[in-house]
C-alpha positions in Angstrom: -9.2 -11.2 -14.9 -10.7 -14.0 -16.8 -13.9 -16.6 -15.3 -11.1 -19.2 -15.0 -8.0 -20.3 -15.0 -5.2 -23.1 -16.4 -3.6 -23.4 -12.9 -0.6 -25.3 -13.6 0.6 -23.0 -16.1 0.6 -20.4 -13.4 2.0 -21.6 -10.7 4.7 -22.9 -12.6 6.0 -19.9 -13.9 5.2 -18.4 -10.0 7.8 -21.3 -8.9 10.2 -20.6 -11.2 10.3 -16.7 -11.0 10.0 -17.4 -7.0 13.6 -18.9 -6.6 15.9 -16.1 -5.8 18.9 -15.4 -3.3 16.9 -14.4 -0.3 20.3 -11.5 -0.1 19.3 -9.8 -3.3 15.9 -11.3 -4.6 16.6 -11.2 -8.4 14.1 -12.7 -10.4 15.5 -15.6 -12.0 13.6 -16.7 -16.0 11.1 -19.6 -15.9 13.0 -22.8 -16.8 10.8 -25.2 -16.9 6.8 -25.3 -15.6 5.1 -27.9 -13.2 1.7 -29.2 -12.4 0.0 -27.6 -9.4 0.1 -31.6 -7.9 3.4 -31.8 -8.5 5.0 -28.9 -6.8 2.3 -29.4 -3.3 3.7 -33.5 -3.6 7.0 -32.1 -2.1 7.1 -30.1 0.7 10.4 -28.2 -0.4 8.6 -26.8 -3.6 5.7 -25.2 -1.5 7.7 -21.9 0.3 9.4 -21.1 -3.3 5.8 -21.2 -4.5 4.1 -19.0 -1.9 7.5 -16.6 -2.5 6.1 -16.5 -5.9 2.6 -15.0 -4.3 4.8 -13.0 -2.2 6.2 -11.4 -5.2 2.7 -10.5 -7.1 1.6 -9.0 -4.4 5.0 -6.7 -3.8 4.2 -6.2 -8.2 0.6 -4.1 -6.6 3.8 -1.2 -5.4 5.7 -0.8 -8.4 6.4 1.5 -10.9 3.2 3.6 -12.7 0.5 1.2 -11.3 2.3 1.5 -7.9 1.6 5.2 -8.3 -2.3 4.9 -9.2 -3.6 4.4 -5.7 -1.6 7.9 -4.4 -3.1 9.9 -7.1 -6.6 11.5 -6.6 -6.1 12.5 -3.0 -5.5 15.6 -1.1 -1.9 14.5 -0.7 -0.7 13.3 -4.5 -1.7 14.1 -8.1 -0.8 14.5 -11.7 1.8 16.8 -13.0 0.9 18.9 -15.8 1.8 17.6 -18.5 0.7 13.3 -17.4 -2.6 15.0 -16.7 -3.0 16.8 -20.3 -1.7 14.2 -22.1 -3.3 10.7 -20.9 -6.9 11.1 -20.6 -7.8 7.9 -18.7 -4.9 8.3 -16.5 -6.1 12.0 -15.9 -9.4 10.7 -15.1 -7.8 9.0 -11.3 -7.6 13.2 -10.5 -10.4 15.1 -12.1 -13.7 12.2 -11.0 -14.7 13.4 -14.7 -16.2 11.0 -17.4 -12.9 9.6 -18.1 -13.3 7.9 -14.2 -15.3 5.2 -15.8 -15.6 1.4 -16.6 -13.4 1.2 -19.8 -10.5 3.2 -17.9 -7.8 0.9 -18.3 -5.7 2.3 -15.4 -8.4 0.8 -12.9 -8.6 -2.0 -14.9 -4.7 -2.8 -13.7 -5.2 -2.1 -9.9 -7.9 -4.5 -10.1 -6.3 -7.4 -12.3 -3.0 -7.4 -10.5 -4.5 -7.8 -7.3 -6.5 -11.1 -8.6 -3.9 -13.4 -8.9 -2.5 -13.1 -5.3 -6.6 -14.0 -4.4 -6.4 -16.9 -6.8 -3.1 -18.3 -6.0 -2.9 -18.1 -2.2 -6.7 -19.5 -2.7 -5.2 -22.9 -4.7 -2.7 -23.0 -1.7 -5.2 -22.8 0.4 -6.9 -25.9 -1.0 -3.8 -28.0 -0.8 -2.3 -27.1 2.2 -5.2 -27.1 4.4 -5.6 -30.9 2.9 -1.8 -31.4 3.7 -2.4 -30.2 7.5 -5.0 -33.0 8.4 -2.3 -36.0 7.4 1.1 -34.0 8.7 3.4 -35.7 10.8 4.6 -34.0 13.9 7.9 -32.9 12.0 6.5 -31.3 9.1 3.4 -29.7 11.2 5.3 -26.4 11.6 6.0 -26.0 8.3 2.6 -26.7 6.6 1.2 -24.4 9.7 3.4 -21.6 8.4 2.6 -21.9 4.9 -0.8 -22.1 5.7 -0.3 -18.9 6.9 1.2 -17.3 4.8 -1.6 -17.7 1.9 -3.9 -16.5 4.4 -1.7 -13.3 4.9 -1.5 -12.0 1.5 -5.1 -13.5 0.2 -6.5 -11.5 3.1 -4.3 -8.4 2.4 -5.6 -8.4 -1.5 -9.0 -9.4 -0.8 -8.9 -6.2 1.5 -8.0 -3.9 -0.9 -9.9 -4.7 -3.4 -13.1 -4.8 -1.4 -12.3 -1.2 0.3 -12.0 0.3 -2.9 -14.4 -1.8 -5.4 -17.1 -3.1 -2.8 -18.5 -6.5 -3.2 -16.6 -9.0 -4.6 -16.6 -12.4 -6.3 -15.2 -14.8 -4.2 -13.0 -17.3 -6.0 -13.7 -21.1 -5.8 -12.3 -24.6 -7.6 -14.3 -26.3 -10.3 -12.3 -29.4 -12.5 -8.9 -27.6 -10.9 -10.2 -24.4 -12.2 -10.7 -21.3 -10.4 -14.1 -20.2 -11.4 -15.3 -16.3 -9.9 -18.8 -16.1 -8.6 -20.9 -12.9 -8.6 -20.4 -10.4 -6.4 -20.7 -11.7 -2.8 -21.8 -9.5 0.4 -19.5 -7.1 1.7 -20.0 -9.0 4.6 -19.3 -12.1 3.6 -16.5 -10.8 2.2 -15.2 -9.6 5.3 -15.9 -12.9 7.0 -13.2 -14.4 4.8 -10.6 -11.9 5.3 -11.0 -11.5 9.0 -10.5 -15.6 9.2 -7.7 -15.5 6.8 -6.0 -12.6 9.0 -7.0 -14.6 12.1 -5.5 -18.0 10.9 -2.4 -15.5 9.9 -1.8 -14.2 13.1 -2.3 -17.8 14.8 -0.5 -20.0 12.1 3.0 -17.5 11.4 5.8 -17.1 13.8 6.3 -14.4 16.4 9.7 -14.1 15.9 11.6 -13.6 11.9 11.9 -16.4 10.4 15.7 -15.5 8.6 13.4 -15.1 5.1 12.2 -11.1 5.5 9.8 -12.3 2.8 7.6 -13.8 5.2 5.1 -12.2 7.2 4.9 -12.4 11.0 2.0 -12.8 13.0 2.3 -8.8 13.9 1.4 -8.4 10.4 -1.3 -10.1 9.8 -2.6 -8.7 13.0 -1.4 -4.7 12.1 -3.8 -5.4 8.7 -6.6 -6.9 10.7 -6.0 -3.5 12.8 -6.8 -2.1 9.8 -9.9 -4.0 8.5 -11.7 -3.1 11.9 -10.8 0.2 11.6 -11.6 0.9 8.0 -14.3 -1.7 6.9 -16.9 -0.1 5.3 -19.5 1.0 7.3 -22.4 -1.0 5.7 -20.1 -4.1 6.5 -21.1 -4.4 10.3 -17.1 -5.2 10.9 -15.6 -1.7 11.7 -14.8 -2.1 15.7 -12.4 -0.2 17.1 -12.9 -2.0 20.6 -11.6 -5.2 18.4 -8.6 -2.9 16.9 -7.8 -1.8 20.2 -7.1 -5.3 21.7 -5.0 -6.2 18.2 -3.3 -2.7 19.0 -2.3 -3.2 22.5 -1.5 -6.6 21.8 1.4 -5.2 19.0 2.5 -2.4 21.2 3.2 -4.4 24.4 4.2 -8.1 22.6 5.9 -7.4 19.5 9.5 -5.9 20.4 8.8 -2.8 17.6 10.2 0.7 18.3 10.3 3.9 16.6 13.8 4.5 14.9 15.6 7.5 16.5 15.6 9.8 13.1 13.0 9.6 10.9 15.6 10.0 8.1 16.9 6.8 8.5 13.7 4.8 7.5 14.8 6.7 3.7 18.0 5.8 3.8 18.5 2.5 1.9 21.8 2.1 3.8 20.7 2.3 7.2 18.5 -0.5 9.5 15.0 0.2 10.2 13.5 -2.7 11.4 12.8 -1.9 14.8 10.4 0.4 12.9 8.9 -2.6 9.8 6.2 -4.4 10.9 6.1 -5.1 6.8 7.5 -4.2 3.7 8.2 -4.9 0.0 12.0 -5.9 -0.1 14.0 -4.4 -3.3 17.6 -3.6 -4.5 18.5 -1.6 -7.2 19.7 -4.6 -10.1 17.2 -4.8 -12.2 14.4 -6.6 -12.4 14.3 -6.1 -8.6 14.0 -2.6 -8.9 10.8 -0.9 -7.6 11.3 2.1 -10.9 9.1 4.5 -8.3 11.1 7.2 -8.8 10.5 6.9 -12.2 7.7 8.2 -12.0 7.9 10.3 -9.2 11.1 12.4 -9.6 11.6 15.9 -12.1 12.2 16.1 -16.1 13.8 19.5 -14.9 17.1 17.5 -13.9 16.8 14.2 -16.2 18.4 15.5 -18.5 21.5 13.7 -16.8 20.2 10.0 -16.5 21.8 9.0 -13.6 20.5 12.2 -11.9 18.8 9.9 -8.7 16.4 13.2 -8.5 15.1 12.9 -12.6 11.6 11.3 -13.4 8.7 12.2 -15.3 6.3 14.0 -13.0 3.7 11.3 -12.5 3.0 11.6 -9.2 3.3 15.3 -6.9 2.7 16.3 -3.8 -0.5 18.7 -3.9 0.7 22.0 -2.5 -1.6 21.5 0.6 0.5 18.2 1.0 4.1 20.4 0.4 3.5 24.0 2.0 3.7 24.7 5.4 0.6 26.0 7.7 0.7 29.6 7.3 0.4 28.8 3.3 -2.2 26.6 4.3 -0.7 23.3 4.1 0.3 21.1 7.1 3.8 21.8 8.3 5.4 23.7 10.8 7.9 24.5 11.7 11.4 22.8 12.8 9.3 19.3 11.7 12.3 17.2 10.4 9.7 15.1 8.2 9.0 18.1 6.0 12.6 18.3 4.0 12.6 14.1 4.3 9.4 13.1 2.6 9.5 16.2 -0.1 12.0 17.5 -2.2 11.9 21.8 -2.7 15.2 21.9 -3.9 16.4 20.6 -7.4 20.4 21.9 -8.2 22.5 19.0 -8.7 26.6 18.8 -9.1 25.9 23.1 -8.8 23.4 23.4 -11.5 20.0 24.9 -11.3 17.5 22.8 -12.8 16.3 23.0 -16.7 12.5 22.8 -17.2 11.9 21.1 -20.0 9.8 23.3 -22.6 6.4 21.8 -23.1 6.2 19.6 -19.8 4.2 21.5 -17.6 5.3 24.3 -15.4 5.6 22.3 -12.0 8.7 20.4 -12.9 10.3 22.3 -10.4 7.8 22.2 -7.6 8.1 20.0 -5.0 8.4 16.5 -5.2 8.0 13.5 -3.5 11.2 12.8 -1.9 10.7 9.2 0.4 11.5 7.1 -3.0 14.6 8.8 -4.2 17.9 6.2 -4.2 20.9 8.1 -3.2 22.8 4.7 -3.8 22.6 5.0 -7.8 23.4 8.7 -7.9 26.3 9.3 -10.5 25.9 5.5 -11.2 22.4 4.2 -12.3 19.4 5.6 -13.9 16.6 6.6 -11.6 14.5 4.0 -13.3 16.9 1.6 -11.1 15.5 2.7 -7.8 15.0 0.0 -5.3 14.3 1.4 -1.8 12.0 -1.1 0.5 9.0 0.1 0.8 6.4 -0.1 3.7 3.6 -1.9 4.1 3.0 -1.2 7.6 5.3 0.6 10.0 4.9 0.9 13.8 4.4 4.8 13.5 1.7 3.8 12.0 0.1 1.4 14.5 0.7 4.4 17.3 -1.7 6.7 15.5 -4.0 4.2 15.0 -3.9 4.0 18.6 -4.1 7.0 19.7 -7.3 7.1 17.4 -9.0 4.2 19.4 -7.9 6.3 22.5 -9.9 9.6 21.6 -13.3 7.7 20.4 -13.5 6.3 23.4 -13.3 9.3 25.2 -9.7 9.1 26.6 -8.6 12.3 24.5 -5.9 13.9 26.8 -3.7 10.1 27.0 -3.8 10.1 23.0 -2.6 13.8 22.8 0.0 12.5 25.7 0.6 9.4 23.0 1.1 11.7 20.2 3.6 13.9 21.2 5.5 11.9 23.2 6.4 9.5 20.3 5.4 10.6 16.7 5.4 14.2 16.8 8.7 13.9 19.6 10.9 12.2 17.2 9.1 14.6 14.2 11.4 17.4 15.9 14.8 15.3 16.6 13.8 14.2 20.5 12.5 17.5 21.8 9.2 18.6 21.0 8.8 22.2 21.7 5.9 23.6 23.9 4.3 25.3 21.3 4.5 22.3 19.1 2.7 20.0 21.7 -1.1 19.3 21.0 -3.2 20.6 24.1 -4.3 17.5 26.2 -7.5 19.9 26.8 -8.9 19.3 22.6 -11.9 18.3 21.8 -12.9 14.4 20.3 -13.5 16.8 16.9 -10.2 19.1 17.4 -8.0 15.5 17.7 -10.2 14.2 14.7 -9.0 16.9 12.7 -5.9 17.4 14.0 -4.9 13.3 13.2 -6.0 13.7 9.8 -2.9 16.1 9.2 -0.3 14.0 11.1 -1.1 10.7 9.7 -0.6 12.8 6.1 2.8 14.4 7.8 4.2 10.8 9.0 3.0 8.5 6.3 2.6 10.6 3.1 3.0 8.8 0.2 2.7 5.5 1.9 -0.2 4.2 0.4 -2.8 4.8 2.8 -4.6 8.3 2.4 -7.3 7.3 0.5 -8.5 4.5 2.3 -8.0 7.0 5.0 -10.4 9.6 3.4 -12.6 7.5 3.4 -12.9 5.6 6.4 -13.1 9.0 8.3 -15.7 10.2 6.1 -13.4 13.4 4.5 -13.1 11.4 0.6 -15.3 14.6 -1.0 -14.5 17.3 0.7 -10.6 17.1 1.3 -9.7 16.4 -2.0 -12.1 18.9 -4.2 -10.6 21.3 -2.0 -6.8 20.4 -2.2 -6.3 18.6 -5.3 -5.5 20.4 -7.9 -7.1 18.9 -10.9 -9.9 17.6 -8.9 -11.3 21.1 -7.7 -11.0 22.4 -11.3 -12.9 19.4 -12.5 -15.6 19.8 -9.8 -17.4 16.6 -10.6 -16.0 14.3 -8.1 -18.7 12.9 -5.7 -19.3 10.1 -2.9 -20.0 7.3 -5.4 -16.0 8.3 -6.5 -15.2 6.4 -2.8 -15.8 2.8 -4.6 -14.3 2.5 -8.5 -16.2 1.2 -11.2 -15.9 -2.4 -11.3 -13.9 -2.7 -15.0 -15.9 -3.4 -18.0 -13.8 -6.4 -19.1 -14.3 -8.1 -16.0 -18.1 -8.0 -16.3 -17.9 -9.6 -19.8 -15.7 -12.1 -19.1 -17.1 -13.2 -16.0 -20.4 -14.8 -16.8 -21.8 -14.3 -13.6 -21.3 -11.3 -13.4 -23.8 -8.3 -15.7 -23.9 -4.7 -16.1 -26.6 -4.0 -13.3 -23.7 -5.6 -10.9 -21.7 -2.4 -11.7 -21.2 0.0 -9.0 -23.8 2.5 -8.7 -23.1 5.9 -10.3 -21.4 4.4 -13.7 
């Protein structure tokens, strides 16, 4: 990311590309360019501008880059062909010499998030001034706008600080964004906390009619994530504050688990009761997410309209797809197993045909959650377009159970998990032998929860953060990720990505001494 931006050009592009139908979210080609001043001079321009930031945020979850944060864990690893042909990309699993500041895959993760921060920051600069002089009629709209921009900036900064540590902070000089040097963790988390709190205050509790617009509950849920995952040295980890917010979401948010876990992954079913915030797609380009292209198997890609096809970028680890008797996480009768992972690639009565030279794992289990059966036989698997969850209610219940356990109420935590998450996993009738024991220790609960979160939330983007926040990053990955285990080079400093070399070169407020330790 460059040190400065000519804001009006990018804002004009965002404004134009965000004008879309609320029903299909198709992104139109830009027809004109508007300056920042022109956009914020007319209140009717502001929501389309914020929709543009939403699209930028959504872009962090699509295509190949949508998988980069999933890789290198005990949950997801690259396929054999991918890891043998892309040296820098393979470093995301191997934690070897290619896990370094010049790694383009890591730089992409960094670069795709900063426009969300800077564009939201500019919006807030204008909106905060507008709020001071707003009429009674306009004030509710402006507050909603401030809430949205605060939410987007906080979400992007939260991901950046969790994976890179201390961050530059954007400031404005002569209508251009200038990035500072790296600020302390306390400074960064203070900004994130304030943004989420403002979003929680200013956003509506009820749906607005535009499903892209976050609600109060999304801001509170992400603030929970921050309090439970903040890097310990920041001083911001606070399970007490998290628990208060969780209780508020549970008692007042009106959310509930969908009855059938499978409905969460069926593009024709309504899962809104469990959705706290999601990124919305369809299977009409350019509004596709393309995730199946990278999650599916090459062995069935000979038929371009086979919805299971793909190119083996991200595959479940053996730990993630095997049953417990074989060293994995899955228990007999858990319905989530076959809804989350594809084990069988027979298609239209034909056995899969592995393509020679592209790895032996083409017919091993693959990620199933992003298969889009709506396109089967009609469109290429490139056009997958299922929605992607950021936070859903099941995650909230699991996090609340963690808080209960940590304050010593382990039996209550066990009962909560048994009666909600695990009960649904067995179709509403949890067998006695599968119920967690209310007499388990606090440490036993923590260990059980690590597997339970994978069973419930695998491939939804939270595993890396879960491993870091619980202190399991190195041990779990070196034990269960095939490539990390073979390489044997993963160390604790790998919890943080290296600051991209290009950023250090372009930001005059940074130097090589600002690089994260170990690189």
